[in-house]
C-alpha positions in Angstrom: 97.0 154.6 -0.8 93.9 155.3 -2.8 90.5 154.4 -1.6 89.3 151.2 -3.2 86.8 151.5 -6.0 83.7 149.3 -5.7 83.5 146.8 -8.4 81.3 143.7 -9.0 82.7 140.2 -8.8 85.6 140.7 -6.4 88.1 137.8 -6.6 87.7 136.9 -2.9 85.4 137.7 0.0 88.2 139.6 1.6 88.6 141.9 -1.4 84.8 142.3 -1.6 84.7 143.4 2.1 87.5 145.9 1.5 85.8 147.3 -1.6 82.3 147.5 0.1 83.6 149.4 3.1 85.8 151.8 1.1 88.9 150.8 3.0 92.2 152.0 1.6 94.2 148.9 0.5 96.6 147.7 -2.1 96.5 144.2 -3.7 99.9 142.5 -3.7 100.1 139.4 -5.9 102.9 136.9 -6.3 103.4 133.5 -8.0 102.8 130.8 -5.3 105.0 127.8 -5.9 103.1 124.4 -5.7 104.5 122.4 -2.8 105.6 125.4 -0.8 104.1 125.1 2.7 105.6 128.0 4.5 103.1 130.4 2.9 103.8 133.4 5.0 107.6 133.5 4.5 107.0 132.8 0.8 104.8 135.9 0.6 107.3 138.1 2.5 110.2 137.0 0.3 108.4 137.3 -3.0 106.8 140.7 -2.1 110.2 142.0 -0.8 108.9 142.7 2.7 110.1 142.0 6.2 108.7 138.9 7.8 107.7 141.2 10.7 105.4 143.3 8.4 103.7 140.3 6.7 101.1 138.6 9.0 99.6 135.1 8.9 96.1 134.1 10.0 95.8 131.2 12.5 92.8 129.7 14.2 92.6 128.5 17.8 89.9 126.7 19.6 88.7 126.2 23.2 85.9 123.8 23.9 83.4 124.9 21.2 84.7 128.4 20.7 87.0 129.5 17.9 89.1 132.6 17.4 91.4 134.1 14.8 95.0 135.2 15.6 97.0 137.4 13.2 100.8 137.2 13.9 104.0 138.1 11.9 105.0 135.3 9.6 108.6 135.3 11.0 107.3 134.2 14.4 104.9 131.9 16.1 101.6 132.2 17.9 101.8 132.1 21.7 98.7 130.1 22.2 98.6 130.6 26.0 98.8 134.4 25.6 96.1 134.3 23.0 93.8 132.2 25.2 94.4 134.6 28.1 93.7 137.6 25.9 90.3 136.0 25.0 89.5 135.1 28.6 89.9 131.4 27.9 91.6 129.0 30.4 93.4 127.3 27.5 93.4 126.9 23.7 94.9 124.8 21.0 95.4 125.2 17.3 92.3 124.3 15.3 92.6 121.5 12.8 93.4 122.8 9.3 90.2 121.3 7.8 88.1 123.0 10.5 89.8 126.3 9.9 89.1 126.0 6.2 85.4 125.1 6.8 84.8 127.9 9.3 86.6 130.6 7.3 85.7 129.6 3.7 89.4 129.8 2.7 92.1 127.2 2.1 95.2 126.9 4.3 97.8 129.3 3.0 95.2 131.6 1.8 93.1 132.2 5.0 92.4 135.9 5.3 91.2 137.5 8.6 88.8 139.5 6.4 85.5 138.3 4.9 85.4 134.9 6.7 82.3 132.7 6.2 81.8 132.7 10.0 82.8 135.7 12.1 85.3 135.0 14.9 86.8 136.9 17.7 90.1 138.3 16.2 93.4 139.2 17.9 96.1 141.0 16.0 99.6 141.0 17.4 100.4 144.4 18.9 103.6 144.6 16.7 101.3 145.4 13.8 101.1 148.9 15.2 104.8 149.5 14.4 104.1 149.7 10.7 102.1 152.2 8.6 100.7 149.2 6.8 100.8 145.4 7.1 100.2 142.6 4.7 97.7 139.8 5.3 96.3 137.1 3.0 93.7 138.4 0.5 91.9 135.1 0.5 93.9 132.8 -1.7 97.5 131.6 -2.0 99.6 134.2 -3.9 97.3 137.1 -3.0 98.0 139.5 -0.1 96.4 142.8 0.8 98.3 145.7 2.3 96.3 147.9 4.7 96.6 149.9 7.9 96.6 147.6 11.0 93.9 149.8 12.6 91.7 149.2 9.6 92.2 145.4 9.9 91.2 145.6 13.6 88.2 147.7 12.9 86.9 145.5 10.0 87.3 142.3 12.1 86.0 144.0 15.2 89.2 142.7 16.7 91.7 143.8 19.3 95.5 144.2 19.6 97.2 141.8 22.0 100.7 140.6 22.8 100.3 137.1 21.2 103.4 136.5 19.1 106.4 134.4 20.2 109.8 134.4 18.6 
C-alpha cells in the first residue's frame, strides 16, 4: 500500500485524517443500494471480502459516557465485554441519532476515524488476524482499507475481545 498523498478537500473527515497523518490506506468504494440496512454485510459482499475482515463501527453508552466499538460485520458486539474492557459496570447501544450527532456521520457510514467528538475506542482483537481490515470511510458506499494497528493508533484505541458470534 502506498502512503496517502495530502490533498485539499478530502471527501470525508476520515479520509482527511488518513491523508494528514500520512497513514497507508486504500479507498474501497461500492454502489450502496438505497433501502439496504445491513450496511456492513453489503460492503463485504460488494467489495469481495470476508465478513470477518470488514468491520462495523458501533457506539455504546454508560451513564453520560460514550465509546466506539469496532467489530466484524459478520458478528455482533458483546456489550457486556465492551463495558468490562472500558471499566464500566454496564453499557447499552447508543441511539442511532445520538451516534450520528456525536460522530458527525450517518448510520451506515459511521467511521471510527475523524469523528466530530473523540471517544474511547475498542477494536475487536480478531482485527489482528489480518494484514489489513476495512472500516467505513465516513459515508455509505465508502470503506477504507488499512492496518489494524494504524486504526488503533489513530483512534488512540485498544484491542479487546468484544465480538460475539
